[in-house]
VEXDREN-2710 file (C-alpha; in Angstrom, 1 decimal):
% VEXDREN-2710
k/r/px/py/pz
1/UNK/-10.5/138.7/-48.4
2/UNK/-10.0/139.3/-52.1
3/UNK/-12.5/139.4/-54.1
4/UNK/-13.2/137.8/-57.2
5/UNK/-14.8/140.6/-59.0
6/UNK/-12.5/143.1/-58.3
7/UNK/-9.9/143.9/-61.4
8/UNK/-6.8/145.5/-59.5
9/UNK/-4.1/142.8/-58.9
10/UNK/-3.1/142.6/-54.9
11/UNK/0.5/144.0/-54.9
12/UNK/3.2/141.2/-54.6
13/UNK/1.3/138.5/-56.0
14/UNK/2.1/137.4/-59.2
15/UNK/-0.6/135.7/-61.4
16/UNK/-0.4/132.4/-62.6
17/UNK/0.3/132.3/-66.9
18/UNK/-1.9/130.5/-69.0
19/UNK/-1.3/126.5/-68.5
20/UNK/0.9/127.9/-65.4
21/UNK/1.7/125.4/-62.4
22/UNK/-0.1/125.9/-59.1
23/UNK/3.5/125.7/-57.3
24/UNK/3.7/128.5/-54.8
25/UNK/6.4/130.9/-56.5
26/UNK/8.7/132.9/-54.2
27/UNK/7.5/136.5/-54.1
28/UNK/8.9/139.1/-55.5
29/UNK/10.2/141.0/-52.2
30/UNK/12.3/137.6/-51.3
31/UNK/16.1/138.8/-52.4
32/UNK/17.5/135.7/-54.0
33/UNK/20.7/137.5/-54.6
34/UNK/21.5/136.9/-50.4
35/UNK/21.7/133.4/-50.2
36/UNK/23.0/130.6/-52.4
37/UNK/21.4/127.5/-53.0
38/UNK/23.3/125.5/-51.0
39/UNK/22.7/128.1/-48.3
40/UNK/18.8/128.0/-48.5
41/UNK/18.9/124.2/-48.4
42/UNK/21.1/123.8/-45.4
43/UNK/18.3/125.7/-43.5
44/UNK/15.5/123.6/-44.8
45/UNK/16.6/120.4/-43.1
46/UNK/18.8/122.0/-39.7
47/UNK/16.6/121.5/-36.5
48/UNK/16.8/123.5/-33.3
49/UNK/20.1/122.9/-31.4
50/UNK/17.7/123.9/-27.9
51/UNK/15.1/120.5/-28.5
52/UNK/16.3/116.9/-27.2
53/UNK/15.2/114.8/-29.6
54/UNK/15.2/110.5/-28.9
55/UNK/14.4/108.1/-31.3
56/UNK/13.1/104.6/-29.8
57/UNK/15.4/102.1/-31.1
58/UNK/12.7/99.0/-30.0
59/UNK/9.6/98.3/-28.2
60/UNK/11.6/97.9/-24.9
61/UNK/12.7/101.5/-24.7
62/UNK/8.5/102.6/-24.3
63/UNK/8.3/105.3/-21.6
64/UNK/6.4/104.2/-17.7
65/UNK/3.4/106.7/-19.2
66/UNK/3.2/105.2/-23.1
67/UNK/3.0/101.9/-21.2
68/UNK/0.4/103.0/-18.8
69/UNK/-2.1/104.6/-21.5
70/UNK/-1.6/101.2/-23.5
71/UNK/-2.8/99.1/-20.1
72/UNK/-5.6/101.4/-19.1
73/UNK/-7.2/101.3/-22.8
74/UNK/-5.9/97.8/-23.2
75/UNK/-8.5/96.7/-20.0
76/UNK/-11.2/99.2/-21.0
77/UNK/-11.1/97.5/-24.4
78/UNK/-11.5/94.5/-23.0
79/UNK/-14.2/94.9/-20.7
80/UNK/-16.2/95.3/-23.6
81/UNK/-15.0/92.4/-25.6
82/UNK/-12.2/93.8/-27.7
83/UNK/-9.7/91.8/-26.9
84/UNK/-6.7/92.7/-29.1
85/UNK/-4.5/94.8/-27.1
86/UNK/-5.5/92.7/-23.8
87/UNK/-3.9/89.4/-25.2
88/UNK/-0.9/91.0/-26.1
89/UNK/-0.3/92.1/-22.9
90/UNK/-1.4/88.4/-21.3
91/UNK/1.3/87.2/-23.9
92/UNK/4.5/89.1/-22.2
93/UNK/3.7/87.7/-19.1
94/UNK/3.2/84.0/-20.5
95/UNK/6.2/84.1/-22.1
96/UNK/9.7/82.6/-20.5
97/UNK/12.7/85.0/-19.9
98/UNK/14.8/82.8/-22.2
99/UNK/12.1/83.2/-25.0
100/UNK/13.7/85.0/-28.2
101/UNK/10.7/87.4/-28.5
102/UNK/10.3/87.9/-24.3
103/UNK/10.8/91.7/-23.3
104/UNK/13.2/92.8/-20.6
105/UNK/13.1/93.0/-17.5
106/UNK/12.9/96.4/-17.0
107/UNK/10.4/96.9/-19.8
108/UNK/7.8/94.3/-17.9
109/UNK/7.9/95.9/-14.6
110/UNK/6.9/99.2/-16.3
111/UNK/3.7/96.7/-17.6
112/UNK/3.7/95.5/-13.8
113/UNK/3.6/99.0/-12.4
114/UNK/0.5/100.1/-14.8
115/UNK/-1.4/96.8/-13.9
116/UNK/-0.7/98.0/-10.3
117/UNK/-2.2/101.3/-10.9
118/UNK/-5.5/99.9/-12.6
119/UNK/-6.0/97.0/-10.3
120/UNK/-9.7/98.0/-9.7
121/UNK/-10.5/96.5/-13.5
122/UNK/-8.4/93.3/-12.9
123/UNK/-11.9/91.7/-12.3
124/UNK/-12.7/87.9/-12.4
125/UNK/-13.7/89.2/-16.0
126/UNK/-9.5/89.2/-16.4
127/UNK/-8.4/86.0/-14.8
128/UNK/-6.9/84.5/-17.7
129/UNK/-4.1/87.5/-17.2
130/UNK/-4.3/87.5/-13.7
131/UNK/-3.4/83.9/-13.3
132/UNK/-0.5/84.5/-16.3
133/UNK/0.7/87.1/-14.2
134/UNK/0.9/84.8/-10.7
135/UNK/2.5/82.2/-13.2
136/UNK/5.1/84.9/-14.5
137/UNK/9.2/83.5/-14.1
138/UNK/9.3/86.0/-11.6
139/UNK/12.1/84.9/-8.8
140/UNK/15.0/85.0/-10.6
141/UNK/14.8/88.4/-12.0
142/UNK/16.7/92.1/-10.4
143/UNK/15.3/93.2/-7.0
144/UNK/13.8/96.4/-8.9
145/UNK/10.9/93.8/-10.4
146/UNK/10.8/91.7/-7.6
147/UNK/9.6/94.5/-5.3
148/UNK/7.2/96.3/-8.0
149/UNK/6.1/92.7/-8.3
150/UNK/5.1/92.0/-4.4
151/UNK/3.5/95.5/-4.5
152/UNK/1.0/94.3/-7.0
153/UNK/0.5/91.2/-5.6
154/UNK/-0.3/93.0/-2.5
155/UNK/-3.1/95.6/-4.2
156/UNK/-4.5/92.8/-6.0
157/UNK/-4.9/90.4/-3.0
158/UNK/-6.4/94.2/-1.0
159/UNK/-8.9/95.0/-4.0
160/UNK/-9.6/91.6/-6.0
161/UNK/-9.7/88.8/-3.0
162/UNK/-10.6/85.9/-4.8
163/UNK/-6.9/85.6/-6.3
164/UNK/-5.7/85.1/-3.2
165/UNK/-5.7/81.3/-3.1
166/UNK/-4.1/81.2/-6.2
167/UNK/-1.1/83.3/-5.1
168/UNK/-0.7/81.8/-2.1
169/UNK/-0.8/78.3/-3.8
170/UNK/1.9/79.8/-6.3
171/UNK/4.3/81.0/-3.4
172/UNK/3.8/77.3/-1.6
173/UNK/4.7/75.6/-4.5
174/UNK/8.2/76.6/-4.8
175/UNK/8.4/75.6/-0.9
176/UNK/9.0/72.2/-2.7
177/UNK/10.8/72.6/-5.8
178/UNK/12.4/76.2/-6.8
179/UNK/12.5/77.2/-10.5
180/UNK/15.5/77.2/-11.9
181/UNK/18.2/80.4/-11.6
182/UNK/19.4/80.1/-15.1
183/UNK/15.8/80.8/-16.4
184/UNK/16.2/84.4/-16.6
185/UNK/16.8/87.7/-19.0
186/UNK/20.1/89.0/-20.6
187/UNK/19.3/92.3/-18.5
188/UNK/18.9/90.0/-14.8
189/UNK/22.2/89.4/-12.2
190/UNK/23.4/86.2/-11.7
191/UNK/21.5/84.9/-8.4
192/UNK/22.0/82.2/-6.2
193/UNK/19.3/79.9/-5.3
194/UNK/19.2/80.3/-1.7
195/UNK/18.6/84.0/-2.6
196/UNK/15.3/82.7/-4.4
197/UNK/14.1/80.6/-1.5
198/UNK/14.8/83.7/0.8
199/UNK/12.6/86.1/-1.6
200/UNK/9.4/83.7/-1.9
201/UNK/9.4/83.9/2.3
202/UNK/10.2/87.7/2.0
203/UNK/7.1/87.6/-0.4
204/UNK/4.5/85.4/1.6
205/UNK/5.7/87.9/4.6
206/UNK/5.1/90.9/2.9
207/UNK/1.6/90.1/1.8
208/UNK/0.9/88.4/5.2
209/UNK/1.7/91.7/7.0
210/UNK/-0.3/94.0/4.9
211/UNK/-3.1/91.4/4.7
212/UNK/-3.0/89.5/7.6
213/UNK/-6.3/87.8/7.3
214/UNK/-5.4/86.1/4.3
215/UNK/-3.1/83.4/6.7
216/UNK/-6.7/81.6/7.0
217/UNK/-5.4/80.4/3.5
218/UNK/-2.7/78.6/4.4
219/UNK/-3.6/75.6/5.9
220/UNK/-5.7/73.8/3.6
221/UNK/-2.8/75.1/0.6
222/UNK/0.0/73.0/3.1
223/UNK/-2.2/70.3/3.3
224/UNK/-3.0/70.3/-0.5
225/UNK/0.5/70.8/-1.5
226/UNK/2.2/68.3/0.9
227/UNK/4.8/66.1/-0.7
228/UNK/3.0/62.2/-1.1
229/UNK/4.5/59.9/1.1
230/UNK/6.4/58.4/-2.3
231/UNK/8.2/61.6/-2.7
232/UNK/12.0/61.9/-2.4
233/UNK/13.4/62.8/1.0
234/UNK/14.9/65.8/0.0
235/UNK/11.7/67.0/-1.3
236/UNK/9.6/66.1/2.2
237/UNK/12.9/68.1/4.0
238/UNK/12.6/71.0/1.8
239/UNK/8.9/71.3/2.4
240/UNK/8.9/70.9/6.1
241/UNK/11.8/73.3/6.6
242/UNK/10.0/76.1/4.3
243/UNK/6.8/75.2/6.3
244/UNK/8.2/75.6/9.7
245/UNK/10.0/78.9/8.7
246/UNK/6.8/80.2/7.7
247/UNK/5.6/79.0/11.4
248/UNK/7.8/81.6/12.9
249/UNK/6.9/84.6/11.0
250/UNK/3.3/84.0/11.1
251/UNK/2.6/82.6/14.9
252/UNK/-1.5/82.4/14.2
253/UNK/-0.3/79.4/12.1
254/UNK/2.1/77.7/14.3
255/UNK/0.0/75.2/15.9
256/UNK/-2.0/73.9/12.7
257/UNK/1.8/73.9/10.9
258/UNK/2.9/71.7/13.6
259/UNK/0.3/69.5/13.8
260/UNK/0.1/68.7/10.1
261/UNK/3.8/67.8/10.2
262/UNK/3.5/65.3/12.7
263/UNK/0.0/64.0/11.6
264/UNK/2.2/63.0/8.2
265/UNK/5.0/62.1/10.1
266/UNK/3.1/59.6/12.1
267/UNK/1.6/58.1/8.7
268/UNK/5.0/57.7/7.3
269/UNK/6.1/55.8/10.9
270/UNK/2.7/53.9/11.0
271/UNK/3.3/52.8/7.2
272/UNK/7.1/51.5/8.1
273/UNK/5.9/49.4/11.0
274/UNK/3.4/47.5/9.0
275/UNK/6.2/46.9/6.2
276/UNK/8.5/45.3/8.7
277/UNK/5.9/43.0/10.1
278/UNK/6.8/40.4/7.4
279/UNK/10.7/40.9/7.5
280/UNK/13.2/38.8/9.3
281/UNK/15.5/40.4/12.0
282/UNK/18.7/40.5/10.3
283/UNK/16.8/42.2/7.6
284/UNK/15.5/45.5/9.4
285/UNK/19.4/45.5/10.6
286/UNK/20.4/45.7/7.3
287/UNK/18.2/48.2/6.5
288/UNK/19.3/50.4/9.4
289/UNK/22.9/49.5/9.0
290/UNK/22.1/50.5/4.9
291/UNK/20.5/53.7/5.5
292/UNK/23.4/55.0/8.5
293/UNK/25.8/54.4/5.4
294/UNK/23.9/56.6/2.9
295/UNK/23.5/59.3/5.2
296/UNK/27.1/59.6/5.7
297/UNK/28.1/61.9/2.9
298/UNK/25.2/65.0/2.6
299/UNK/25.8/65.2/-1.2
300/UNK/25.5/61.2/-1.7
301/UNK/22.3/61.6/-0.4
302/UNK/21.1/64.3/-2.3
303/UNK/22.1/62.1/-5.6
304/UNK/20.2/58.9/-4.4
305/UNK/17.5/61.0/-4.6
306/UNK/17.3/61.6/-7.9
307/UNK/19.0/57.9/-8.9
308/UNK/16.4/56.0/-7.3
309/UNK/13.6/57.1/-9.7
310/UNK/15.6/56.7/-12.6
311/UNK/16.8/53.1/-11.6
312/UNK/13.7/52.0/-10.2
313/UNK/12.2/50.8/-13.7
314/UNK/15.0/47.6/-13.1
315/UNK/14.0/46.6/-9.7
316/UNK/11.5/44.1/-9.7
317/UNK/9.8/42.0/-6.5
318/UNK/11.5/41.8/-3.2
319/UNK/14.4/44.0/-3.9
320/UNK/11.9/46.8/-4.9
321/UNK/10.6/46.5/-1.9
322/UNK/13.2/46.5/0.1
323/UNK/14.9/49.5/-1.4
324/UNK/11.4/52.0/-1.3
325/UNK/11.0/50.5/2.7
326/UNK/15.2/51.6/3.1
327/UNK/14.1/55.0/1.6
328/UNK/11.1/54.9/3.5
329/UNK/13.1/54.6/6.8
330/UNK/15.6/57.4/5.4
331/UNK/13.2/59.5/4.9
332/UNK/11.8/59.5/8.5
333/UNK/15.3/59.5/10.0
334/UNK/16.1/62.9/8.0
335/UNK/12.8/64.4/9.1
336/UNK/12.7/63.6/12.8
337/UNK/16.3/65.1/12.7
338/UNK/14.8/68.3/11.7
339/UNK/11.9/68.0/14.0
340/UNK/13.9/67.9/17.0
341/UNK/16.5/70.6/15.5
342/UNK/13.8/73.1/15.2
343/UNK/12.5/72.4/18.8
344/UNK/15.5/72.6/20.1
345/UNK/16.0/75.9/18.7
346/UNK/12.8/77.3/20.4
347/UNK/13.7/75.7/23.9
348/UNK/17.0/76.5/23.7
349/UNK/16.3/80.2/23.5
350/UNK/15.2/80.0/27.4
351/UNK/11.7/82.0/26.6
352/UNK/9.2/80.5/29.3
353/UNK/6.2/81.9/27.3
354/UNK/7.2/80.1/23.7
355/UNK/8.8/76.9/25.6
356/UNK/5.3/76.8/27.0
357/UNK/2.9/77.3/24.3
358/UNK/5.3/74.8/21.9
359/UNK/5.5/72.1/25.1
360/UNK/1.4/73.0/25.0
361/UNK/1.2/71.6/21.4
362/UNK/3.7/68.8/21.4
363/UNK/0.9/67.5/24.6
364/UNK/-2.0/68.5/21.9
365/UNK/-0.4/66.3/18.6
366/UNK/0.1/63.5/21.6
367/UNK/-3.1/62.9/22.4
368/UNK/-5.1/63.9/19.1
369/UNK/-2.7/62.3/16.5
370/UNK/0.6/59.9/18.3
371/UNK/-1.9/58.1/20.8
372/UNK/-4.5/57.5/18.4
373/UNK/-2.0/55.8/16.0
374/UNK/-1.5/51.9/16.6
375/UNK/1.9/50.9/16.4
376/UNK/3.8/54.6/16.1
377/UNK/7.5/53.7/16.6
378/UNK/9.6/56.9/16.5
379/UNK/7.6/60.1/16.4
380/UNK/6.6/59.9/20.0
381/UNK/10.6/60.5/20.8
382/UNK/10.2/64.6/19.9
383/UNK/7.9/64.3/23.9
384/UNK/10.2/61.6/25.5
385/UNK/13.1/64.0/24.5
386/UNK/11.8/67.3/25.4
387/UNK/9.1/66.3/28.3
388/UNK/12.9/65.6/30.0
389/UNK/14.2/69.1/29.7
390/UNK/13.2/70.0/32.8
391/UNK/11.6/68.6/36.2
392/UNK/8.3/70.7/35.5
393/UNK/8.0/69.5/31.9
394/UNK/8.1/66.0/33.1
395/UNK/5.4/65.9/36.0
396/UNK/3.4/67.8/32.7
397/UNK/3.9/64.9/30.8
398/UNK/3.9/62.2/32.9
399/UNK/0.4/64.0/34.0
400/UNK/-1.1/64.0/30.8
401/UNK/-0.6/60.5/30.5
402/UNK/-2.1/59.8/33.3
403/UNK/-4.8/61.7/32.7
404/UNK/-5.7/60.3/29.4
405/UNK/-5.3/56.5/30.9
406/UNK/-7.9/57.0/33.6
407/UNK/-10.5/59.5/31.8
408/UNK/-13.5/56.8/31.4
409/UNK/-14.9/59.3/28.6
410/UNK/-12.1/58.2/25.8
411/UNK/-11.7/55.3/24.1
412/UNK/-10.9/52.3/25.8
413/UNK/-7.7/51.5/23.4
414/UNK/-6.7/55.0/23.7
415/UNK/-6.6/54.6/27.5
416/UNK/-4.5/51.3/27.4
417/UNK/-2.1/53.1/25.1
418/UNK/-1.5/55.9/27.1
419/UNK/-1.0/53.6/30.3
420/UNK/1.8/52.0/28.0
421/UNK/3.2/55.6/27.4
422/UNK/3.1/56.4/31.1
423/UNK/4.9/53.5/32.2
424/UNK/7.6/53.3/28.9
425/UNK/8.5/56.8/30.2
426/UNK/8.8/56.5/33.6
427/UNK/10.9/53.4/32.7
428/UNK/13.2/54.5/30.4
429/UNK/13.4/58.4/30.9
430/UNK/17.1/58.9/32.7
431/UNK/16.0/62.5/33.8
432/UNK/13.0/61.2/35.4
433/UNK/13.6/61.9/39.0
434/UNK/13.0/58.9/42.1
435/UNK/10.3/61.3/43.4
436/UNK/8.3/61.2/39.6
437/UNK/9.0/57.5/39.6
438/UNK/7.8/56.8/43.1
439/UNK/4.9/59.0/42.8
440/UNK/3.6/57.4/38.8
441/UNK/4.0/53.8/40.5
442/UNK/1.7/54.6/43.7
443/UNK/-0.9/56.6/41.3
444/UNK/-0.6/53.1/39.1
445/UNK/-1.0/51.6/42.3
446/UNK/-3.9/53.2/43.5
447/UNK/-5.8/52.8/40.5
448/UNK/-5.6/49.5/39.9
449/UNK/-6.6/48.8/43.4
450/UNK/-9.8/50.5/42.5
451/UNK/-10.3/48.7/39.7
452/UNK/-9.7/45.3/41.5
453/UNK/-12.5/46.1/44.2
454/UNK/-15.0/47.4/41.7
455/UNK/-14.6/44.1/39.1
456/UNK/-13.3/41.2/41.2
457/UNK/-16.7/40.4/42.3
458/UNK/-18.2/39.7/38.8
459/UNK/-14.6/38.1/37.5
460/UNK/-15.1/34.5/36.3
461/UNK/-12.0/34.4/34.3
462/UNK/-9.4/36.8/33.0
463/UNK/-10.7/39.0/30.3
464/UNK/-8.9/41.2/28.4
465/UNK/-12.1/42.6/26.8
466/UNK/-14.3/43.3/29.9
467/UNK/-10.9/44.6/32.2
468/UNK/-8.9/45.7/29.3
469/UNK/-7.8/49.1/31.3
470/UNK/-7.0/46.9/34.5
471/UNK/-4.4/45.3/32.8
472/UNK/-3.0/47.6/31.0
473/UNK/-2.3/49.4/34.2
474/UNK/-1.2/45.9/35.4
475/UNK/1.6/45.4/32.7
476/UNK/2.3/48.9/33.5
477/UNK/3.6/48.7/36.7
478/UNK/5.6/45.4/36.1
479/UNK/7.1/46.9/33.1
480/UNK/8.2/50.0/35.4
481/UNK/9.3/47.7/38.5
482/UNK/11.9/46.0/35.8
483/UNK/13.5/49.0/35.1
484/UNK/12.9/51.3/38.4
485/UNK/13.1/49.4/40.9
486/UNK/15.9/50.7/42.8
487/UNK/13.9/53.9/43.0
488/UNK/11.0/52.3/44.8
489/UNK/13.3/50.1/47.7
490/UNK/13.5/53.1/50.7
491/UNK/16.7/53.2/52.6
492/UNK/17.3/55.0/56.0
493/UNK/19.6/57.9/54.2
494/UNK/17.1/57.9/51.0
495/UNK/19.7/57.2/48.7
496/UNK/19.3/54.9/46.3
497/UNK/20.9/51.5/47.2
498/UNK/24.2/50.3/45.6
499/UNK/24.8/47.2/43.8
500/UNK/26.8/46.2/47.0
501/UNK/23.8/46.5/49.6
502/UNK/21.8/44.8/47.1
503/UNK/24.3/41.7/47.3
504/UNK/24.6/41.6/51.2
505/UNK/21.6/42.8/52.1
506/UNK/19.7/40.8/55.0
507/UNK/15.9/40.2/55.0
508/UNK/13.3/41.8/52.7
509/UNK/13.6/45.4/51.7
510/UNK/11.6/48.1/52.8
511/UNK/9.2/49.0/49.7
512/UNK/7.7/52.7/49.0
513/UNK/4.4/53.2/50.4
514/UNK/2.3/49.9/50.0
515/UNK/3.3/49.1/46.6
516/UNK/4.1/45.4/47.7
517/UNK/0.7/44.6/49.8
518/UNK/-1.2/46.2/46.5
519/UNK/0.7/44.3/44.0
520/UNK/0.1/41.4/45.9
521/UNK/-3.9/41.4/45.7
522/UNK/-3.8/42.1/42.8
523/UNK/-1.7/39.4/41.3
524/UNK/-3.6/36.9/43.1
525/UNK/-6.7/37.7/42.4
526/UNK/-9.7/36.5/40.7
527/UNK/-8.4/39.3/37.5
528/UNK/-5.6/37.9/37.2
529/UNK/-3.2/40.1/35.7
530/UNK/-0.6/37.5/35.1
531/UNK/-2.2/35.7/32.4
532/UNK/-3.4/38.5/30.6
533/UNK/0.1/40.3/30.2
534/UNK/2.8/39.7/27.6
535/UNK/4.7/36.5/28.9
536/UNK/8.2/38.2/28.2
537/UNK/7.3/40.6/30.6
538/UNK/5.8/38.9/33.3
539/UNK/8.5/36.6/33.3
540/UNK/11.0/38.4/33.4
541/UNK/9.0/40.3/36.8
542/UNK/9.1/37.0/38.4
543/UNK/12.9/36.7/38.2
544/UNK/13.5/40.1/39.2
545/UNK/10.9/39.9/42.0
546/UNK/11.8/36.5/43.3
547/UNK/15.7/37.8/43.8
548/UNK/14.5/40.5/45.5
549/UNK/12.6/38.8/47.9
550/UNK/9.7/41.3/46.6
551/UNK/6.7/38.5/45.8
552/UNK/7.1/34.8/44.6
553/UNK/4.7/33.7/41.7
554/UNK/6.4/30.8/40.0
555/UNK/3.4/28.7/41.2
556/UNK/0.7/31.1/39.6
557/UNK/2.4/30.7/36.2
558/UNK/2.6/27.0/36.5
559/UNK/-1.0/27.2/37.3
560/UNK/-1.4/29.8/34.4
561/UNK/-0.6/27.7/31.6
562/UNK/-3.5/25.2/32.2
563/UNK/-5.7/28.0/31.6
564/UNK/-6.8/28.3/28.1
565/UNK/-8.2/31.9/27.5
566/UNK/-10.0/31.2/24.1
567/UNK/-12.3/28.4/25.6
568/UNK/-13.2/30.2/28.1
569/UNK/-14.0/33.5/26.5
570/UNK/-15.4/32.4/23.3
571/UNK/-15.5/34.4/20.1
572/UNK/-17.5/37.4/22.0
573/UNK/-14.0/38.5/23.2
574/UNK/-13.3/39.2/19.4
575/UNK/-15.4/41.9/19.6
576/UNK/-12.9/44.2/21.7
577/UNK/-9.2/45.1/21.9
578/UNK/-7.6/41.8/21.1
579/UNK/-9.7/41.9/17.6
580/UNK/-7.8/45.0/16.7
581/UNK/-4.7/43.7/18.4
582/UNK/-5.2/40.3/16.3
583/UNK/-5.9/41.9/12.8
584/UNK/-2.8/44.3/13.3
585/UNK/-0.4/42.2/14.7
586/UNK/-1.5/38.9/13.2
587/UNK/-1.4/37.3/16.8
588/UNK/-2.5/33.1/16.4
589/UNK/-3.7/31.0/18.8
590/UNK/-3.7/31.9/22.9
591/UNK/-1.4/35.3/22.2
592/UNK/-4.6/36.9/20.5
593/UNK/-6.3/36.5/24.2
594/UNK/-2.9/38.5/25.6
595/UNK/-1.8/41.9/25.9
596/UNK/0.6/43.0/23.6
597/UNK/4.1/44.0/24.7
598/UNK/4.0/47.6/23.1
599/UNK/6.2/50.0/25.3
600/UNK/6.6/53.1/23.0
601/UNK/9.7/54.4/24.2
602/UNK/12.0/51.0/23.5
603/UNK/15.2/51.8/22.2
604/UNK/15.5/53.8/19.3
605/UNK/16.9/53.3/16.3
606/UNK/16.9/55.6/12.9
607/UNK/20.8/56.1/12.8
608/UNK/21.2/60.0/12.4
609/UNK/18.2/61.7/14.8
610/UNK/19.2/59.1/17.4
611/UNK/22.1/61.4/18.2
612/UNK/19.4/63.7/20.2
613/UNK/18.3/60.6/22.8
614/UNK/21.7/60.1/23.8
615/UNK/21.7/61.3/27.3
616/UNK/18.1/60.9/27.9
617/UNK/18.0/56.6/27.7
618/UNK/17.6/54.7/30.9
619/UNK/19.8/51.2/30.0
620/UNK/18.4/47.6/31.0
621/UNK/20.8/46.7/33.9
622/UNK/20.7/43.5/35.7
623/UNK/20.4/43.2/39.1
624/UNK/23.7/42.7/41.3
625/UNK/24.1/38.6/42.3
626/UNK/20.9/37.7/39.8
627/UNK/22.1/34.9/38.0
628/UNK/22.4/35.7/34.1
629/UNK/19.9/33.8/31.5
630/UNK/21.7/30.6/30.3
631/UNK/21.1/27.4/28.8
632/UNK/20.6/25.9/25.2
633/UNK/17.3/28.2/23.8
634/UNK/16.3/25.6/20.7
635/UNK/16.1/22.7/24.1
636/UNK/14.2/25.5/26.0
637/UNK/11.8/25.6/22.7
638/UNK/11.5/21.9/22.4
639/UNK/10.6/21.9/26.1
640/UNK/8.0/24.5/26.0
641/UNK/6.5/22.5/23.1
642/UNK/6.4/19.5/25.3
643/UNK/4.7/21.1/27.8
644/UNK/2.1/22.8/26.4
645/UNK/1.4/19.6/24.3
646/UNK/0.9/17.8/28.1
647/UNK/-0.9/20.6/29.4
648/UNK/-3.4/20.5/26.3
649/UNK/-4.0/16.7/27.0
650/UNK/-4.7/17.3/30.8
651/UNK/-7.2/20.1/29.4
652/UNK/-9.0/17.9/27.6
653/UNK/-9.5/15.4/30.6
654/UNK/-10.4/17.9/32.8
655/UNK/-13.4/19.1/30.5
656/UNK/-14.5/15.7/30.1
657/UNK/-14.8/15.1/33.3
658/UNK/-16.0/18.5/34.0
659/UNK/-13.0/19.0/36.6
660/UNK/-11.9/22.7/37.1
661/UNK/-9.0/24.3/39.6
662/UNK/-10.6/25.9/42.9
663/UNK/-9.5/29.1/43.7
664/UNK/-6.7/27.7/46.2
665/UNK/-4.8/26.1/43.3
666/UNK/-4.3/29.8/41.4
667/UNK/-3.7/31.4/45.3
668/UNK/0.0/30.9/44.5
669/UNK/1.0/30.2/47.6
670/UNK/2.1/26.1/47.2
671/UNK/5.8/25.4/46.9
672/UNK/6.8/23.8/43.5
673/UNK/9.1/24.3/40.6
674/UNK/9.6/27.8/39.7
675/UNK/9.2/27.6/36.5
676/UNK/11.5/30.6/35.6
677/UNK/11.6/31.4/32.1
678/UNK/14.7/32.6/31.0
679/UNK/13.5/35.9/28.8
680/UNK/15.2/39.4/29.3
681/UNK/13.5/42.6/28.4
682/UNK/15.0/44.3/25.4
683/UNK/18.1/46.2/26.7
684/UNK/18.5/48.1/23.5
685/UNK/21.2/46.2/21.6
686/UNK/19.2/44.1/19.6
687/UNK/16.0/46.4/19.0
688/UNK/14.1/46.4/15.8
689/UNK/11.1/48.1/14.3
END
């Protein structure tokens, strides 16, 4: 240290002159002669060649360490309500990749990595940033970014489970409509739409694998995001195809997913039937033909989905209603075809455990959804087809219907419907064996006889409200007999009777078990099922039973024409099953007090999906030697109307005189006009909805 009091000058120090400069002067020892001025200047700007100097060209070249520090500081300051850095980071994720000031994907990936390292700081106060991350356009970026993004979501769900529903909703929303692959950054490669869909499932599968308990969020999300009935066919097929794929890698949700699809499908199906009620048969046929033409070309179908929306405003009234109905039929057909294909892929694998599990799901859907839906027309054919894959599955479905039909703990309407399903399945199933037909027919006869013995003593007149299950079983037997009578005839060699044997057989046939005696006792009982069962089925049964020398019931049918159910039952009848049938089918008069001729496996007509059922059906065939139905239909209708008027007059006279027919008049033992009604059961050629 140099003391200010020291008068001696330090060696080598130049004292400033009076009025001199404060600039440092070169020391005396500096030998200026050894270097030129240019050399001195050059030494001042020369850098050490061993040092790597890198100048940042723009913000997109930030290092991962720098971004990590920026994210950490921004989140910490946000906790103290200093939101400057937090808002800047959030804005990075809200910008579209095509925006001019949007960050490159490689920079945004660094922020994703940094956020994954700071997930504990992303609490509920950071919900704005978290939702911006969830909603960012990540799907069409490069593979490295997608991988980092998946890991961020996994960490987020593990540490902050409150965001699980938002993350899964974002993924499921893309099941119906994917973002455009053109919305990408300049450093992202081109990507196909199929790859986008695969990325959605890869991300969901990745999250479920690391957070398996979060799968419980998905059923409610699937329900909330399911397409509306008015959405396009393309939207429905795309969405259902995706959630069915989820059931493959998330088996614990398989039952809930399949049931959700079935429930939505049944609602579309039943709504179509309601809309069809007011249409003429020829219009229904035109609708089906129109759907078939539209589905010939897949590309044309896709275009129609979008054209229908744009042209809808120019269509009004009846034309618009028919167009919407046609679109609904096409939608139902496409979904049914998709489900047939999905279930077929499972059954075709031959895995007994998988097959058993899926078929049990189908049976559960039948009991809980299909059976409870009035007038479901096509959905139940999934059961019809896959129940006939093996004898074991056939017996399981028949057993399920039998159990429901005779279960007094379930509502009456469901028991009636189950009996109709059982009869229709046995009658129409081409792969239903002869032994199953006999066993089911014998079982129905047995239950019919039990009900007759318990209910006949209290019966004063035919009453579907009080004895609905009895009449449902009786109608099931009549219907089944019309289709499977060959299987009920017993032969010496136990083979099915041939046409020649039918034509040239003399005497009566031998019928299986005691079905002939049971049906005779019930048909001519006080319960009088032929009065309550659907007239078309009764008429066809009467013709066939007479030709086969099984039973002769025409006199009873004639006698039944004089019975007026509306007068004998009164208004109390409307409290039961008939009230529902009348409200839904718009029956009037006497028809309101009869069983509906509803057999759920009547011919399937959807143009695309019917290919799955081509070999499953028993087509209607008349009995060899029985004269075909003929005559002039208009004249027959006029004659029937005249007969009804005459019957009304006779009934009024009987009421005035207090006369009532005796039981002997209804026992069917007297001879008389056969009263044969020339009506054929639908053979499927003119089937409608």
